[in-house]
Residue, then its C-alpha position, 0 to 999 in steps of 0.5 A: m500561365n505556366q508560372k501561375q500554375d507552378k505558384h499554385i502548386v507551391d502554395v498547395l505543397f506549402v499548406i500540405g507541409l505545414f499541415c504535416i508539421f502541425a499533425l506530427s507536432s500534435f501527435f508527439l505532444i499527445s504522446i508526451g502528455a499520455n506518458i506523463y499521465r501514465k507515470t502520474v497514475a502509477h505514482m498515485d497508485e503506489n502512493f495510495n498502497t503505501r499510505t493505505s497500508l500504513s494508515y490501516v495498521v496504525e488505525k487498527i492498533r489505535q482502535a485496540d489500544a487498551e491495557g494489555a490488548v496490543s501485542i507483537g509476536t508471530f503468527e505461523e512464523n510471520p511477524a504479526v500485530i496481535l490485538s485482543s478483545e472481548v465480545n459478549g464474554i468471549e475473547y478474540h484475537t485479531y492478527i495483522y500479518e503478511y502472508q504470501g505477498m498480501l497484508k492480511e487480517l484474521m480475527e479468531r476466537s482465542d480457543i480456535s486456531l486457524s491457518a494464516s491463509a484464512g486471513q482476509d486480504i487487505l493489500a499487496m505487501e512484500r514484507f511486514e515487520i514489527t518490533a518493540v522499541n520499548d514498552h510503549l513504542v513499536q516500529c513497523t516496516m513495510k515493503n510494497p510490491e513496487e519495492n518502496t519501504i516505509s518505516f514508522y513508529i506507533c505509540i501505545r498509549s495505554g499500559g504498553f504492550e506485552d510480548a505475544d510469543e510468551k502470552f499466546f504461544 
């Protein structure tokens, strides 16, 4: 009888041990999966910020692409894209620039001067630089908070652009 009882205890211990191994394996597998998911989400957020800022600047420039409407210059010592437009006979300037870690946009009448802090926050951005390659090509470099730097070129199709520092300031 004693031998049968020992066999029964060994069977129970074997089942409990097998269950513990299964539980630990499941826990580690779930932990690894959660870590992979977390990294994927972080990478997707980073990619979203980079692509959105790039698309935003490119689309704003393309929308304003008219003779003499696109310029590059500075806005309160920050590199900026300056887009000129006329609405109901009143001239407006739209500035796209980086200020205190944010990509900002500010639209103001040409006869009014606002500060850089008045701009609308678009996305977090560590650095925004824009330079003229030639009369029809602009190079834009952005650095997001995740320390990713992206550089791209934008072709100005209608008449090129002007040096805004001479035109507006």
